[in-house]
VOTOR-489950 format. One line per 5 residues: number of its first residue (from 0); their letters; for each residue x, y, z of N, C-alpha, C. Coordinates in steps of 0.05 Angstrom, whole numbers. Atoms other than C-alpha are relative to their C-alpha. Layout:
% residues N
NUM	a	X,Y,Z,X,Y,Z,X,Y,Z  ...
//
This chain:
% residues 414
0	xxxxx	18,-22,18,462,-445,563,-7,-35,-6  17,24,25,411,-498,526,-5,12,-12  2,-4,37,408,-501,458,-27,20,-10  40,-14,7,328,-477,463,15,33,10  -2,-27,-16,349,-413,515,19,13,-27
5	xxxxx	-20,-22,31,408,-396,454,-16,1,-15  12,-11,16,358,-398,409,-20,30,0  18,-17,2,312,-351,435,16,26,9  -26,-38,8,377,-295,450,2,13,-25  -6,-7,29,389,-303,383,-19,2,-14
10	xxxxx	16,-5,11,317,-294,353,-8,28,9  8,-32,-5,309,-229,406,23,15,3  -23,-19,6,374,-203,390,-6,0,-37  12,-13,29,347,-199,307,-35,11,-2  18,-18,-5,278,-171,332,10,25,18
15	xxxxx	-5,-26,-17,278,-93,340,-13,-1,20  5,-7,-26,276,-65,404,-35,12,-6  9,-8,-3,213,-34,419,4,34,4  -7,-35,9,220,46,395,1,19,26  7,-25,-12,215,106,439,0,19,-22
20	xxxxx	4,-33,28,195,167,411,16,12,0  -26,-20,20,238,209,370,-3,39,24  13,-20,-8,243,274,402,-8,24,-29  23,-15,15,202,337,383,3,18,-23  -12,-22,21,203,359,313,-18,15,-4
25	xxxxx	27,-30,16,170,429,267,12,-8,-29  13,5,26,163,419,199,-7,20,-8  14,-28,-2,170,492,181,-11,13,-19  2,-7,23,137,521,113,-6,-8,-20  23,15,21,109,465,76,-25,-3,-25
30	xxxxx	39,0,7,58,463,37,-9,-33,3  6,17,-18,25,416,76,-40,-7,-22  29,16,9,-41,364,37,-2,-14,6  -3,15,-34,-76,334,89,-32,-1,-24  28,0,6,-138,312,47,-21,1,2
35	xxxxx	34,14,-20,-189,284,94,0,33,16  5,-30,-23,-178,358,135,-2,14,-15  -13,-19,24,-176,396,63,13,29,9  -25,-20,-7,-116,424,77,13,-1,-20  -20,-14,18,-65,460,24,1,26,5
40	xxxxx	4,-24,-11,-42,510,53,36,1,-1  -23,-9,1,39,535,55,-1,-1,43  2,-4,-28,47,516,145,16,-12,16  -13,12,-24,78,489,197,-8,-33,18  7,29,-27,73,413,239,7,-6,7
45	xxxxx	-11,-2,-44,85,409,315,4,-38,-2  -3,22,0,106,336,327,11,-16,22  -12,8,-27,115,313,402,-18,-28,-4  16,16,-20,102,252,430,-1,-28,-18  10,29,17,87,201,371,-25,17,-14
50	xxxxx	34,-2,22,31,247,340,5,31,5  -2,-27,2,21,305,315,-22,17,5  9,-15,-38,6,358,367,-21,36,-22  25,-13,5,-20,408,327,17,11,-47  -16,-16,29,-16,451,240,-11,12,2
55	xxxxx	13,-23,-2,-18,515,226,20,34,2  -32,-22,14,29,584,217,0,13,30  -27,-23,-28,89,611,279,-11,-25,21  5,21,-29,81,547,306,46,-8,14  -28,-12,-3,150,540,350,2,-20,15
60	xxxxx	-8,36,-30,176,475,404,-11,9,26  1,-6,-34,163,473,471,27,-1,15  -21,-3,-16,235,458,483,13,4,-24  -24,16,36,296,420,446,-17,-16,-12  18,12,23,282,387,382,-3,5,-19
65	xxxxx	8,-2,22,279,386,308,-5,14,-12  22,-7,21,272,437,256,6,-2,-27  -4,-7,32,262,428,185,-13,17,-14  4,-22,14,259,476,134,-12,-15,-30  11,8,10,202,446,93,-7,16,-15
70	xxxxx	7,-13,22,192,513,51,-18,9,-30  14,3,14,195,491,-5,-5,-37,-11  6,28,-2,163,414,-4,-12,-4,4  22,17,-8,103,378,-1,1,-17,29  3,15,-18,84,349,68,-27,-19,-3
75	xxxxx	23,9,-2,37,303,69,0,-20,25  12,20,-21,2,245,118,26,-28,-17  -10,38,-2,50,172,120,-6,-8,-24  9,21,23,37,136,58,-6,-22,4  0,14,-13,2,88,59,-10,-34,-27
80	xxxxx	-12,18,16,19,29,3,-31,-24,7  28,7,6,-53,-6,-7,19,-44,0  -7,23,2,-18,-70,-40,27,-10,-14  -39,-4,-2,52,-99,-21,-6,-41,2  -3,19,-21,73,-171,-4,42,-3,13
85	xxxxx	-35,-5,-10,124,-168,40,8,-21,26  -7,19,-15,118,-238,84,33,-18,-13  -19,19,14,189,-259,58,4,-11,24  -8,34,-11,227,-319,79,16,2,-13  -26,19,22,276,-374,52,-16,-23,-5
90	xxxxx	12,14,16,223,-419,32,-4,-5,-21  -2,-16,25,241,-421,-34,-28,-6,-17  44,3,16,167,-459,-66,-14,16,12  23,-1,-18,134,-421,-23,1,35,-3  7,-36,17,128,-351,-74,-4,18,24
95	xxxxx	14,-15,-11,97,-302,-36,-4,-3,37  3,21,-27,86,-343,33,26,-10,12  -18,4,-13,146,-339,68,22,-4,-13  -22,-2,20,188,-337,2,6,15,-9  -26,-25,6,246,-300,-31,-29,23,-18
100	xxxxx	16,-27,23,191,-260,-81,-4,7,9  15,-33,-1,163,-219,-31,21,9,18  -24,-40,-6,208,-156,6,-6,-5,34  1,-12,-27,222,-143,77,2,24,8  1,-24,17,192,-83,81,13,27,11
105	xxxxx	-15,-30,-3,236,-25,115,25,-9,-14  -20,-3,13,278,-40,72,-17,10,-27  15,-11,21,228,-13,18,-21,25,1  21,-28,-16,186,30,52,4,27,6  -6,-30,-12,213,93,82,16,1,-16
110	xxxxx	-5,-13,29,249,114,16,-22,-2,-21  12,0,26,200,112,-22,-24,21,11  19,-19,-11,152,164,28,-26,-23,17  25,25,-3,109,89,49,0,0,42  9,2,-26,97,84,136,-18,-26,2
115	xxxxx	13,13,6,41,35,117,-8,-12,-11  14,21,28,41,-27,74,-12,-19,10  21,12,1,-18,-72,70,9,-29,-17  -16,32,14,4,-145,56,-17,-16,-21  22,3,-8,-47,-170,17,-2,-30,-17
120	xxxxx	8,30,15,-56,-254,17,28,-13,4  -25,33,-5,6,-277,34,6,-15,17  5,22,-30,-10,-315,90,-34,-1,12  33,1,-7,-82,-350,97,3,-9,41  -1,1,-34,-106,-364,163,20,-33,6
125	xxxxx	-29,22,-9,-55,-432,175,23,12,4  -26,-17,3,5,-377,161,-4,13,20  8,-24,-17,-18,-317,199,19,2,14  -19,7,-21,17,-336,265,25,2,-9  -39,5,9,91,-343,230,3,22,-13
130	xxxxx	15,-24,16,63,-291,187,17,27,14  6,-30,-27,58,-238,257,24,9,8  -35,7,-21,126,-270,292,17,20,-18  -22,-3,25,167,-264,220,-2,19,-1  -3,-17,12,158,-207,199,-13,40,23
135	xxxxx	21,-25,2,99,-154,227,14,8,24  -11,-8,-42,135,-152,304,27,12,-2  -18,-11,0,187,-142,272,21,21,-23  -16,-25,26,190,-87,221,-22,33,12  -8,-21,-14,189,-18,244,-23,17,-29
140	xxxxx	21,-13,20,141,-1,171,-20,-24,25  17,21,-15,70,-20,209,-16,-16,-25  6,27,23,47,-80,161,-26,-4,20  16,21,-2,-23,-97,161,-10,-31,-19  -5,15,18,-55,-148,128,-22,-22,-10
145	xxxxx	27,17,0,-105,-180,86,-5,-28,-1  -11,49,6,-114,-263,86,-9,-3,-24  -2,16,26,-108,-305,40,-23,-19,4  14,24,-2,-176,-341,29,1,-20,-4  -6,19,-1,-135,-396,13,14,-10,32
150	xxxxx	-12,-2,-22,-113,-422,83,29,-13,4  -49,-9,5,-34,-425,62,4,17,-9  -11,-21,19,-31,-376,29,18,14,-24  -3,-5,34,0,-347,-32,30,-11,-9  -34,3,2,57,-396,-35,-2,-24,-30
155	xxxxx	1,14,30,28,-417,-118,8,-23,-10  13,24,-7,10,-466,-150,-11,-8,-8  38,7,1,-35,-519,-142,-10,10,34  13,0,-39,-35,-496,-65,-27,18,-10  23,-10,18,-75,-441,-98,-17,-5,-12
160	xxxxx	14,10,19,-114,-476,-131,-25,-21,12  15,19,-23,-149,-518,-68,-26,13,1  39,-13,-10,-227,-503,-64,5,-18,29  -1,12,-29,-215,-543,-4,15,6,29  -21,-33,-28,-172,-494,35,-14,19,-2
165	xxxxx	1,-35,-6,-209,-440,32,-32,1,4  12,10,0,-245,-441,75,-18,34,22  9,-24,-15,-294,-376,101,-2,6,30  -3,7,-20,-311,-392,174,32,9,22  -40,9,-14,-225,-408,197,10,26,-14
170	xxxxx	14,-18,21,-226,-350,146,-4,24,28  14,-21,-15,-268,-305,193,13,11,32  -36,-5,-20,-234,-327,249,14,14,4  -19,-1,-13,-177,-323,257,8,40,-10  4,-14,-14,-189,-249,232,-16,4,35
175	xxxxx	11,-10,-19,-226,-238,283,14,-1,40  -13,0,-22,-173,-253,329,20,13,1  -18,-12,4,-129,-208,299,-9,28,-21  19,-21,5,-178,-142,299,35,29,-20  -11,-28,5,-119,-86,299,22,-14,-33
180	xxxxx	-41,7,20,-62,-130,241,-16,-10,-28  17,11,25,-126,-157,190,-16,12,-11  11,-27,7,-158,-113,153,-23,-11,-21  15,8,35,-187,-152,95,0,-34,-8  -2,23,19,-197,-222,40,5,1,-17
185	xxxxx	-11,-2,26,-158,-230,-6,-3,-21,-27  9,24,22,-172,-278,-75,15,-6,-14  -17,-11,13,-121,-285,-120,-2,-27,-35  -19,3,17,-98,-323,-178,-14,-23,-13  23,18,-9,-153,-384,-165,8,17,-46
190	xxxxx	-12,-5,30,-141,-402,-254,-34,-21,-20  17,16,6,-214,-449,-247,-30,6,-11  27,-22,2,-282,-423,-276,-29,11,22  25,9,-26,-312,-434,-209,-4,40,7  13,-27,-24,-349,-369,-173,17,-6,25
195	xxxxx	-3,18,-28,-330,-420,-116,21,22,33  -23,-1,-10,-262,-380,-92,-16,30,14  9,-22,1,-300,-308,-98,-24,-4,30  10,8,-9,-357,-329,-59,-5,-5,32  0,9,-20,-329,-353,-3,25,25,16
200	xxxxx	-16,-24,-23,-277,-294,16,-29,29,-6  29,-23,-14,-338,-255,11,-6,-3,15  1,4,-15,-369,-288,57,10,-7,15  -13,3,-35,-315,-289,107,7,31,-1  -4,-17,-6,-315,-219,91,-22,10,10
205	xxxxx	23,5,-12,-383,-222,106,1,6,34  -3,13,-32,-376,-256,179,20,26,4  -12,-20,-11,-319,-208,200,3,39,-9  2,-23,19,-330,-143,161,18,16,0  -23,-9,17,-283,-128,123,-3,-5,-20
210	xxxxx	7,-3,17,-275,-110,58,23,-30,-11  -15,32,11,-254,-172,2,16,21,-25  -20,-2,44,-189,-155,-57,2,-17,-5  9,40,26,-204,-206,-122,33,28,-11  -22,-6,18,-137,-197,-164,-14,-19,-21
215	xxxxx	30,11,8,-183,-227,-222,17,-9,-24  -19,7,19,-157,-262,-276,11,-33,-17  -19,24,2,-121,-318,-306,-31,-37,-7  21,30,1,-199,-364,-309,8,-8,-23  7,27,24,-206,-418,-366,-28,-12,0
220	xxxxx	2,-26,20,-252,-401,-398,-4,27,10  -1,-26,-21,-252,-332,-375,-28,9,12  30,-6,-22,-306,-305,-316,-13,36,-13  1,-38,-4,-340,-241,-325,1,20,6  14,-21,-6,-327,-178,-309,-13,17,7
225	xxxxx	19,-13,-13,-382,-145,-307,-15,-13,31  9,28,-32,-411,-213,-259,23,20,20  -24,0,-29,-354,-199,-210,-2,41,19  -5,-16,-4,-359,-119,-211,-44,11,7  25,2,-2,-432,-116,-210,-15,-14,25
230	xxxxx	30,12,-12,-478,-174,-173,30,-13,16  -10,22,-20,-416,-221,-141,24,14,24  -11,-4,-18,-378,-168,-103,-11,30,12  26,-24,-3,-403,-112,-54,14,22,9  -8,-26,7,-393,-48,-43,25,-2,19
235	xxxxx	-24,6,-12,-321,-29,-15,14,-18,3  -21,29,7,-289,-96,-35,4,19,-31  -19,-13,12,-237,-75,-78,7,-15,-14  -12,7,21,-219,-94,-147,35,19,-7  -31,-18,-2,-133,-84,-150,10,-13,-28
240	xxxxx	-5,-6,19,-103,-84,-218,-15,6,-30  7,-5,29,-138,-44,-263,2,9,-12  -5,-19,8,-106,-5,-308,25,-38,-20  -17,13,11,-84,-89,-330,-13,-18,-20  6,10,27,-93,-132,-391,22,-32,-2
245	xxxxx	-3,20,-21,-86,-197,-360,-7,-22,-35  16,18,10,-102,-264,-395,-18,-7,12  25,12,-8,-165,-291,-386,-23,12,20  1,-18,-19,-186,-226,-362,-13,32,-15  -5,-19,15,-223,-170,-400,11,19,17
250	xxxxx	-17,-24,-11,-189,-102,-396,-20,16,7  18,-18,-10,-222,-41,-375,-17,11,-18  3,-30,20,-216,-4,-437,-10,-26,-21  5,25,22,-236,-44,-501,29,17,-27  -19,7,23,-200,-60,-564,0,35,-14
255	xxxxx	2,-18,7,-228,-2,-593,10,38,12  -4,-19,-17,-213,43,-541,-25,12,15  14,-33,-4,-270,74,-509,8,-22,41  11,9,-20,-287,48,-427,-3,-21,-4  23,26,-3,-324,-13,-415,-25,14,18
260	xxxxx	26,-12,-8,-395,17,-396,-18,-1,27  4,4,-31,-408,-19,-337,16,8,32  -6,-6,-25,-346,9,-299,-14,20,9  12,-28,-18,-382,80,-280,-26,-25,18  9,17,-25,-434,34,-248,10,-30,24
265	xxxxx	-3,24,-27,-400,-13,-210,15,26,14  -9,-33,-12,-356,61,-182,-21,12,19  25,-1,-1,-429,73,-175,-12,3,32  13,18,-10,-448,19,-129,22,-5,17  -26,-1,-14,-373,30,-90,10,-19,0
270	xxxxx	-29,21,3,-319,-24,-121,17,26,-4  -28,-14,1,-259,15,-113,26,-18,-20  -23,5,23,-220,14,-161,40,-6,8  -12,-18,-15,-150,7,-143,36,-14,-22  -26,4,22,-76,3,-187,10,-21,4
275	xxxxx	-22,35,-6,-35,-58,-156,8,5,-22  -9,1,28,14,-44,-217,17,-18,-7  -29,33,6,75,-103,-206,10,-2,-23  -26,-8,14,112,-124,-251,-29,-13,-25  9,16,19,54,-152,-294,-33,19,-8
280	xxxxx	15,-16,-10,-12,-104,-285,-5,36,8  -2,-17,4,-7,-46,-308,6,17,-32  -2,8,30,-5,-18,-383,2,18,-14  4,-32,24,2,55,-414,-32,-5,-15  5,-4,44,-36,30,-481,-44,-4,25
285	xxxxx	37,-10,-9,-106,20,-411,-1,19,6  23,-26,-16,-94,75,-372,6,21,-8  1,-16,4,-70,127,-405,-40,0,-18  21,5,7,-143,112,-450,-19,6,25  7,9,-29,-175,105,-385,-16,27,14
290	xxxxx	-6,-35,-28,-154,175,-347,-7,18,-16  15,-29,9,-167,215,-405,-27,2,-9  31,-12,-4,-239,195,-402,-9,-6,33  13,-9,-26,-242,201,-329,6,-19,17  -3,8,-19,-231,149,-302,28,-14,10
295	xxxxx	-28,8,-12,-173,139,-250,-11,-10,20  3,11,-17,-160,102,-194,-12,9,24  7,-11,-27,-194,109,-119,34,-7,10  -11,6,-15,-135,79,-92,36,-2,-16  -25,-3,2,-51,81,-103,13,-12,-1
300	xxxxx	-13,14,-10,-13,24,-98,15,-17,-15  -19,7,11,43,-19,-119,10,-34,-7  -8,25,-9,42,-83,-110,20,-20,-10  -38,3,-3,117,-95,-91,11,-35,4  -13,24,-3,157,-155,-95,22,6,-15
305	xxxxx	-25,-2,19,213,-176,-125,9,2,-25  2,-11,30,209,-164,-189,-15,19,-15  11,-17,4,160,-116,-182,18,32,-9  -30,-30,-10,215,-65,-152,10,6,-25  -11,-4,18,255,-81,-203,-1,-2,-34
310	xxxxx	17,5,24,215,-78,-266,-11,28,-16  14,-17,0,166,-21,-286,-11,19,14  6,-4,-11,138,-14,-226,7,22,25  -20,-9,-8,198,9,-188,-2,10,37  0,1,-43,171,40,-113,-30,28,-3
315	xxxxx	22,-16,0,110,79,-97,-9,25,-10  -18,-24,16,140,141,-120,-10,3,-35  5,-6,25,149,123,-178,-35,-3,-9  37,0,15,63,93,-185,-7,29,0  27,-19,6,25,163,-160,29,12,-22
320	xxxxx	-15,-20,22,81,198,-206,-5,-4,-34  11,7,26,54,161,-265,-18,21,4  34,-12,3,-18,180,-250,8,31,5  -18,-30,0,17,251,-237,-14,18,-29  8,-7,24,22,249,-307,-16,-1,-17
325	xxxxx	37,-6,18,-40,229,-330,-21,18,13  23,-35,-4,-69,286,-315,-12,-4,40  5,9,-22,-91,261,-246,0,26,24  1,-21,-15,-107,325,-192,30,-13,18  -26,16,-28,-32,323,-133,-13,2,25
330	xxxxx	22,-11,-22,-92,335,-81,-9,-23,-9  21,26,1,-126,268,-114,27,-18,6  -23,16,1,-55,233,-119,-1,-3,30  -15,2,-31,-39,247,-47,-31,-22,14  15,16,-16,-105,227,-22,-14,-26,-3
335	xxxxx	16,18,9,-120,168,-60,29,-23,2  -27,14,-31,-42,141,-17,2,12,14  2,-6,-17,-64,167,41,-28,-3,15  33,-8,-19,-136,185,65,-18,-27,-17  16,21,31,-174,127,7,7,-13,4
340	xxxxx	-8,17,1,-136,71,29,-1,-4,24  -6,11,-17,-140,81,100,-34,3,5  32,6,-12,-216,93,97,-10,-29,-2  3,32,5,-219,31,52,0,-16,24  -11,17,-25,-190,-10,114,-5,-4,13
345	xxxxx	23,-5,-43,-229,21,166,25,10,9  -27,4,-26,-160,52,191,-9,41,-8  -3,-27,7,-194,122,203,27,23,10  -21,-11,-15,-139,141,253,35,9,-19  -23,-6,17,-89,133,196,2,24,-30
350	xxxxx	8,-27,37,-79,178,123,-5,28,12  15,-41,-6,-91,249,154,19,11,31  -19,-17,-6,-52,299,192,-18,24,26  17,-10,-17,-112,322,241,15,-4,33  -11,2,-16,-84,332,313,-5,-24,17
355	xxxxx	-5,31,8,-68,272,351,-9,-20,-18  0,25,29,-63,228,286,36,-15,17  -27,10,-3,0,186,298,28,20,-25  -25,-24,22,61,225,268,13,-10,-25  7,13,32,63,181,194,3,32,-4
360	xxxxx	8,-22,20,80,239,161,43,-9,-32  -28,-1,22,128,246,93,-1,29,-24  0,-17,-1,161,306,65,4,-11,-35  2,13,19,168,292,-14,2,25,-23  -7,-18,23,200,343,-70,-5,-8,-23
365	xxxxx	11,7,29,169,351,-139,24,9,-34  -27,-13,18,219,356,-204,-25,-4,-20  -2,2,34,213,375,-271,7,5,-30  2,20,22,228,350,-329,-5,-8,-15  6,16,14,233,294,-372,10,-22,8
370	xxxxx	2,12,-13,225,240,-346,-10,-23,-15  17,26,4,214,156,-363,-10,-1,9  8,14,-23,161,123,-341,-8,-24,-26  -6,29,25,162,44,-370,-26,-3,28  34,12,-5,93,10,-354,20,-37,8
375	xxxxx	-5,32,-2,100,-75,-336,3,-18,-23  0,-5,26,99,-80,-418,26,-7,-8  -20,-5,9,151,-53,-422,9,30,-15  8,-22,30,122,10,-463,22,21,21  7,-18,-15,148,74,-440,-17,38,-15
380	xxxxx	27,-28,0,109,150,-427,21,21,9  -23,-23,-5,154,210,-423,-24,24,21  15,-11,-11,124,256,-372,27,29,10  -19,-20,-15,141,315,-335,12,24,23  -7,7,-35,141,319,-264,7,-35,19
385	xxxxx	-13,28,-14,172,261,-215,-1,0,43  9,-12,-38,154,262,-135,31,-20,1  -10,12,-14,206,240,-96,10,5,30  -1,2,-33,220,228,-15,19,5,6  -21,-8,-13,260,275,17,7,-13,35
390	xxxxx	-13,5,-27,244,259,91,-26,-20,13  24,19,8,200,194,115,-5,6,49  -12,6,-19,183,204,183,-39,-21,13  15,24,5,144,143,228,-9,9,33  2,-1,-43,119,149,310,11,17,0
395	xxxxx	-14,-13,-16,145,214,311,36,-4,-2  -20,5,5,210,189,288,21,-6,-19  -17,-9,34,258,212,228,8,-33,-7  -4,33,9,258,138,190,17,2,-36  -25,1,32,295,164,121,6,35,-13
400	xxxxx	-17,-33,9,328,239,98,21,-3,-12  -19,-8,38,356,236,23,29,16,12  -15,-31,-3,386,298,37,25,9,35  -14,-9,-19,409,305,106,-25,35,9  17,-16,-20,341,355,126,17,2,30
405	xxxxx	-7,17,-24,346,335,191,16,12,17  -25,1,-21,416,344,216,17,28,-16  -27,-33,-4,481,398,232,17,-4,-24  -27,5,8,528,400,191,27,-4,6  -38,8,-17,597,373,201,17,16,3
410	xxxx	-33,-25,-9,640,432,208,-26,15,31  17,-14,-10,585,456,260,-1,-12,19  -10,21,-33,597,398,314,13,-2,8  -25,-3,-13,631,379,356,3,-28,18
//
């Protein structure tokens, strides 16, 4: 056996097989919340062949399968995390681009009810093929991506300051080559006072027909947030880290506690406001006054990476629970984590439970009591509700079952 053949066989062994669809599944009697289809009722959900067959009352399986009693639980579409970093690798100085700060998705998605993640800018047009081979093709989680306007991706330091590597044409060409995976453009971490990175990202988005997500801040001197939202971005573009207060960026809430007056106008013109919690981008001193003035996010996301998961953010359900305790209605919290991000990235087949939709489904319990939630500065907020993932179904297969809802009692097994 040659060395090359041995390497190929080793890599194949590491790659998960193309999994077959699971058995038929019936989720019985749960509170089904499907905002896109206007459903909020105690119903059954029937799954076969990796697809949602029907949602209704009194449904039964046509043959053998798994029946789950969801009577006291919420049944919602599989959660979509619009802002995550999953281009993980071992290159020590590559940050979120084949580096140690990103995370392997399957270890951190299903347990939080997430079936789809969007990697936001870990790769650029240069290294996306490697990201696809190393992570996307080997993950059971559906991994989509926003391509960084920096050709070399999110490697940190000087790499992300290189205007010469921000090429709209090549970025758009790469997106056109992988339209099933690449759903937008990301611009982030640039510290200069030029608008060039935003302009080039928008130019790439125009050519490719996809939205742009902007991680804004760190500019010296500071650039105008009002100009960004009202003049530079297009309707449908995404402003992430909405409730942050970082150096080099004006916050959305003034020192006096008032919402910036241009934010409602930005929302009216179609700017999408995303949470993007992260390790440093969600403060209760911003989120509490903003939400009390009715400024809730359009989309809820984690900014999942090594630091954020072990800090205040923790996971998607923790972020959703924060918004729930800040007064965001449950149906809106579900919509902001399912149907709305699917619409933003133009994936209408995702984020709902309509007949024929991919069977990506999350079953949640809602706990009541006294719970502490922590922001990215270490501030604590006490809430009375907490979401927990009981069961996750991805493509018709049960991939997470916290309390064995889909399993038989051991004493009845032979």
